[in-house]
PASEBA-1860 file (N, C-alpha, C; in nm, 3 decimals):
! residues 140
1> MPPIPAQV> 1.186/0.758/1.779/1.042/0.786/1.747/1.017/0.790/1.594 ~ 0.894/0.734/1.547/0.887/0.748/1.401/0.876/0.886/1.366 ~ 0.895/0.904/1.231/0.882/1.057/1.183/0.726/1.097/1.188 ~ 0.700/1.222/1.168/0.567/1.303/1.198/0.471/1.216/1.058 ~ 0.540/1.211/0.942/0.434/1.152/0.837/0.376/1.031/0.870 ~ 0.450/0.934/0.931/0.419/0.811/0.967/0.307/0.811/1.077 ~ 0.331/0.884/1.179/0.242/0.928/1.275/0.110/0.981/1.224 ~ 0.116/1.082/1.130/-0.008/1.134/1.077/-0.079/1.021/1.007
9> IVEKIASQ> -0.021/0.933/0.924/-0.104/0.810/0.865/-0.164/0.725/0.954 ~ -0.091/0.698/1.061/-0.137/0.601/1.172/-0.281/0.681/1.253 ~ -0.260/0.794/1.275/-0.365/0.880/1.324/-0.480/0.892/1.247 ~ -0.450/0.890/1.109/-0.575/0.899/1.033/-0.664/0.749/1.019 ~ -0.581/0.653/1.001/-0.619/0.516/1.022/-0.697/0.492/1.144 ~ -0.642/0.546/1.258/-0.714/0.523/1.385/-0.828/0.606/1.391 ~ -0.835/0.721/1.363/-0.949/0.808/1.329/-1.063/0.739/1.253 ~ -1.023/0.679/1.145/-1.133/0.608/1.043/-1.189/0.500/1.130
17> AAQEGVPL> -1.110/0.421/1.207/-1.156/0.301/1.295/-1.251/0.362/1.370 ~ -1.225/0.460/1.449/-1.314/0.513/1.559/-1.443/0.565/1.486 ~ -1.439/0.634/1.369/-1.569/0.678/1.311/-1.653/0.568/1.271 ~ -1.596/0.442/1.214/-1.654/0.330/1.177/-1.700/0.241/1.299 ~ -1.663/0.282/1.414/-1.689/0.193/1.534/-1.605/0.059/1.529 ~ -1.485/0.050/1.458/-1.426/-0.048/1.443/-1.318/-0.067/1.557 ~ -1.296/-0.171/1.638/-1.213/-0.165/1.740/-1.068/-0.174/1.697 ~ -0.981/-0.108/1.739/-0.840/-0.095/1.716/-0.751/-0.083/1.841
25> SEVERKML> -0.710/-0.209/1.899/-0.645/-0.191/2.021/-0.530/-0.114/2.032 ~ -0.453/-0.085/2.134/-0.334/-0.006/2.145/-0.235/-0.100/2.061 ~ -0.216/-0.232/2.076/-0.144/-0.324/2.003/-0.151/-0.301/1.869 ~ -0.263/-0.298/1.812/-0.288/-0.300/1.677/-0.244/-0.152/1.617 ~ -0.287/-0.073/1.681/-0.226/0.067/1.652/-0.070/0.075/1.651 ~ -0.016/0.026/1.738/0.126/0.046/1.747/0.204/-0.042/1.639 ~ 0.125/-0.157/1.599/0.191/-0.249/1.506/0.196/-0.171/1.381 ~ 0.097/-0.093/1.343/0.119/0.000/1.230/0.250/0.056/1.202
33> LFSETSPT> 0.309/0.097/1.322/0.439/0.150/1.304/0.563/0.051/1.310 ~ 0.530/-0.071/1.316/0.637/-0.172/1.334/0.719/-0.156/1.177 ~ 0.866/-0.172/1.216/0.966/-0.161/1.107/1.073/-0.230/1.152 ~ 1.138/-0.275/1.061/1.273/-0.348/1.103/1.405/-0.249/1.056 ~ 1.376/-0.152/0.986/1.480/-0.059/0.951/1.461/0.071/0.992 ~ 1.340/0.129/1.007/1.305/0.266/1.023/1.284/0.285/1.162 ~ 1.281/0.421/1.210/1.284/0.465/1.350/1.135/0.419/1.385 ~ 1.114/0.364/1.498/0.990/0.317/1.541/0.988/0.329/1.702
41> LPDMAQVN> 0.875/0.251/1.771/0.850/0.293/1.900/0.962/0.212/1.981 ~ 0.992/0.274/2.101/1.097/0.209/2.178/1.044/0.058/2.225 ~ 0.911/0.041/2.268/0.862/-0.096/2.312/0.833/-0.188/2.175 ~ 0.858/-0.168/2.063/0.807/-0.237/1.930/0.856/-0.379/1.963 ~ 0.958/-0.428/1.996/0.990/-0.571/2.019/0.884/-0.632/2.104 ~ 0.838/-0.578/2.215/0.737/-0.636/2.295/0.603/-0.640/2.248 ~ 0.583/-0.525/2.165/0.453/-0.515/2.092/0.443/-0.619/1.987 ~ 0.546/-0.625/1.908/0.545/-0.744/1.798/0.526/-0.874/1.861
49> ELFDREYD> 0.607/-0.920/1.961/0.586/-1.042/2.029/0.436/-1.068/2.071 ~ 0.377/-0.983/2.134/0.247/-0.982/2.175/0.151/-0.990/2.064 ~ 0.168/-0.925/1.965/0.080/-0.932/1.844/0.108/-1.077/1.774 ~ 0.221/-1.116/1.755/0.225/-1.248/1.697/0.178/-1.359/1.789 ~ 0.153/-1.328/1.913/0.116/-1.447/1.982/-0.037/-1.439/1.996 ~ -0.094/-1.316/2.005/-0.234/-1.298/2.028/-0.334/-1.256/1.931 ~ -0.273/-1.221/1.801/-0.366/-1.147/1.691/-0.344/-1.241/1.563 ~ -0.450/-1.240/1.487/-0.451/-1.288/1.357/-0.398/-1.194/1.249
57> RQGYEKKI> -0.274/-1.212/1.204/-0.230/-1.112/1.115/-0.317/-1.087/0.993 ~ -0.343/-1.213/0.942/-0.430/-1.179/0.804/-0.560/-1.103/0.839 ~ -0.633/-1.140/0.941/-0.749/-1.048/0.973/-0.731/-0.917/0.993 ~ -0.606/-0.895/1.074/-0.567/-0.750/1.097/-0.550/-0.675/0.965 ~ -0.476/-0.726/0.885/-0.447/-0.676/0.764/-0.566/-0.635/0.675 ~ -0.660/-0.746/0.669/-0.779/-0.713/0.615/-0.861/-0.593/0.661 ~ -0.856/-0.584/0.786/-0.937/-0.471/0.863/-0.868/-0.335/0.828 ~ -0.733/-0.348/0.835/-0.669/-0.216/0.821/-0.687/-0.164/0.668
65> VRLIRHLR> -0.676/-0.252/0.579/-0.701/-0.242/0.436/-0.826/-0.187/0.417 ~ -0.940/-0.219/0.462/-1.082/-0.190/0.437/-1.076/-0.040/0.505 ~ -1.011/-0.025/0.633/-1.033/0.123/0.680/-0.960/0.220/0.577 ~ -0.836/0.173/0.539/-0.769/0.283/0.443/-0.855/0.299/0.311 ~ -0.920/0.191/0.260/-0.986/0.219/0.141/-1.110/0.314/0.176 ~ -1.175/0.302/0.287/-1.278/0.402/0.326/-1.228/0.547/0.357 ~ -1.108/0.535/0.421/-1.044/0.673/0.450/-1.003/0.751/0.322 ~ -0.966/0.680/0.229/-0.902/0.730/0.114/-1.026/0.772/0.005
73> STERDDPE> -1.144/0.681/0.017/-1.253/0.745/-0.074/-1.303/0.852/-0.019 ~ -1.319/0.902/0.124/-1.371/1.015/0.158/-1.267/1.128/0.130 ~ -1.135/1.109/0.165/-1.051/1.205/0.154/-1.029/1.254/0.010 ~ -1.068/1.170/-0.100/-1.060/1.219/-0.242/-1.138/1.316/-0.255 ~ -1.258/1.358/-0.193/-1.339/1.458/-0.202/-1.290/1.602/-0.139 ~ -1.189/1.578/-0.058/-1.133/1.701/0.001/-0.988/1.715/-0.027 ~ -0.975/1.802/-0.112/-0.832/1.816/-0.190/-0.731/1.843/-0.090 ~ -0.754/1.929/0.025/-0.657/1.938/0.114/-0.617/1.818/0.183
81> ADRNWTEA> -0.688/1.723/0.226/-0.663/1.598/0.290/-0.606/1.530/0.206 ~ -0.650/1.504/0.071/-0.590/1.415/-0.033/-0.438/1.452/-0.044 ~ -0.406/1.586/-0.052/-0.272/1.637/-0.082/-0.199/1.607/0.059 ~ -0.246/1.624/0.166/-0.176/1.587/0.296/-0.141/1.436/0.292 ~ -0.226/1.348/0.269/-0.205/1.211/0.248/-0.088/1.172/0.154 ~ -0.117/1.232/0.038/-0.004/1.213/-0.080/0.134/1.255/-0.024 ~ 0.149/1.378/0.023/0.264/1.437/0.069/0.323/1.352/0.193 ~ 0.239/1.304/0.286/0.296/1.216/0.373/0.359/1.086/0.344
89> IKSLGGDD> 0.290/1.013/0.253/0.320/0.889/0.195/0.457/0.928/0.113 ~ 0.462/1.030/0.031/0.572/1.057/-0.038/0.700/1.085/0.050 ~ 0.687/1.141/0.167/0.789/1.195/0.244/0.853/1.068/0.303 ~ 0.772/0.957/0.336/0.835/0.869/0.396/0.940/0.776/0.305 ~ 0.905/0.799/0.177/1.034/0.755/0.080/1.038/0.612/0.105 ~ 1.160/0.549/0.132/1.172/0.392/0.147/1.165/0.344/0.284 ~ 1.092/0.411/0.371/1.065/0.354/0.506/0.980/0.238/0.502 ~ 1.000/0.132/0.567/0.928/0.009/0.562/0.831/-0.007/0.671
97> YYFMVMVN> 0.744/0.072/0.718/0.670/0.058/0.813/0.556/-0.039/0.751 ~ 0.497/-0.108/0.865/0.423/-0.216/0.834/0.269/-0.167/0.775 ~ 0.235/-0.037/0.827/0.117/-0.005/0.749/0.126/0.028/0.601 ~ 0.262/0.055/0.551/0.288/0.079/0.420/0.237/-0.051/0.327 ~ 0.252/-0.162/0.384/0.213/-0.294/0.311/0.055/-0.265/0.292 ~ -0.005/-0.232/0.397/-0.159/-0.215/0.373/-0.201/-0.111/0.299 ~ -0.123/0.003/0.286/-0.157/0.118/0.215/-0.139/0.088/0.057 ~ -0.013/0.015/0.018/-0.008/-0.019/-0.099/-0.117/-0.110/-0.164
105> EACGRKRP> -0.164/-0.218/-0.063/-0.264/-0.309/-0.104/-0.401/-0.225/-0.131 ~ -0.417/-0.144/-0.035/-0.544/-0.059/-0.042/-0.550/0.036/-0.148 ~ -0.448/0.105/-0.188/-0.442/0.207/-0.283/-0.376/0.173/-0.404 ~ -0.314/0.049/-0.414/-0.234/0.019/-0.538/-0.304/0.019/-0.649 ~ -0.235/0.076/-0.753/-0.302/0.089/-0.882/-0.308/-0.056/-0.950 ~ -0.423/-0.077/-1.008/-0.437/-0.207/-1.083/-0.432/-0.177/-1.230 ~ -0.397/-0.273/-1.313/-0.367/-0.237/-1.456/-0.521/-0.206/-1.516 ~ -0.518/-0.122/-1.615/-0.636/-0.096/-1.687/-0.700/-0.205/-1.742
113> RGDLIRLV> -0.842/-0.213/-1.748/-0.902/-0.320/-1.822/-0.844/-0.328/-1.961 ~ -0.839/-0.446/-2.001/-0.793/-0.472/-2.137/-0.631/-0.454/-2.151 ~ -0.549/-0.428/-2.076/-0.425/-0.397/-2.069/-0.326/-0.533/-2.118 ~ -0.380/-0.648/-2.051/-0.318/-0.762/-2.093/-0.340/-0.801/-2.241 ~ -0.449/-0.768/-2.274/-0.501/-0.806/-2.432/-0.391/-0.731/-2.516 ~ -0.395/-0.580/-2.475/-0.284/-0.491/-2.569/-0.157/-0.531/-2.568 ~ -0.106/-0.581/-2.450/0.044/-0.641/-2.442/0.054/-0.762/-2.521 ~ -0.032/-0.851/-2.537/-0.040/-0.972/-2.618/-0.031/-0.932/-2.775
121> VTAVVIVG> -0.134/-0.845/-2.801/-0.154/-0.815/-2.936/-0.018/-0.728/-2.989 ~ 0.049/-0.654/-2.899/0.165/-0.585/-2.931/0.291/-0.683/-2.956 ~ 0.289/-0.784/-2.869/0.397/-0.885/-2.872/0.378/-0.964/-3.013 ~ 0.253/-0.999/-3.041/0.225/-1.065/-3.161/0.261/-0.981/-3.279 ~ 0.231/-0.865/-3.291/0.278/-0.763/-3.398/0.431/-0.755/-3.404 ~ 0.494/-0.744/-3.321/0.629/-0.739/-3.306/0.696/-0.866/-3.363 ~ 0.650/-0.960/-3.318/0.715/-1.095/-3.362/0.666/-1.109/-3.511 ~ 0.558/-1.079/-3.549/0.538/-1.070/-3.692/0.616/-0.982/-3.802
129> VFLVVAYF> 0.654/-0.859/-3.736/0.719/-0.779/-3.803/0.879/-0.851/-3.825 ~ 0.917/-0.905/-3.710/1.047/-0.974/-3.729/1.036/-1.094/-3.822 ~ 0.942/-1.155/-3.828/0.918/-1.288/-3.907/0.932/-1.237/-4.080 ~ 0.834/-1.140/-4.082/0.833/-1.061/-4.229/0.972/-1.019/-4.266 ~ 1.051/-0.937/-4.174/1.175/-0.899/-4.202/1.266/-1.007/-4.242 ~ 1.285/-1.115/-4.155/1.353/-1.225/-4.158/1.336/-1.326/-4.288 ~ 1.202/-1.297/-4.343/1.166/-1.368/-4.450/1.228/-1.306/-4.577 ~ 1.209/-1.177/-4.571/1.271/-1.101/-4.701/1.419/-1.101/-4.702
137> LRDR> 1.485/-1.115/-4.580/1.633/-1.097/-4.578/1.706/-1.243/-4.593 ~ 1.622/-1.349/-4.598/1.694/-1.466/-4.608/1.726/-1.500/-4.745 ~ 1.651/-1.440/-4.855/1.702/-1.442/-4.968/1.830/-1.376/-5.032 ~ 1.871/-1.291/-4.955/1.961/-1.195/-4.991/2.103/-1.256/-4.936
END
């Protein structure tokens, strides 16, 4: 059986789907707990085979990412729910549940605006300093 934190996350996603009236079949719900290395459901091999045969993986992932984004946007207003989510995710550590792919996409941090420009400017300054030092050291 999957650990309690994984089940908590799946329950939250399923609850969000129900609130939004988004259909989430038993196969889709069970697939959230798919893992190749972590403890999972006893019938996962059959569930995975059925999912691969009858479901659109890309559409499924988009649906789950959207549900997670909506869930997280409402939970951020509730400190206890936000803390419970964060603790559940952290306690899973390196577990490779399928839902974690979608959590990472939905909640992944993006680089701050202008970050790439700062990186390029920093690189140019560093190269410039090396060139100046090399220029002055070449005469010695």
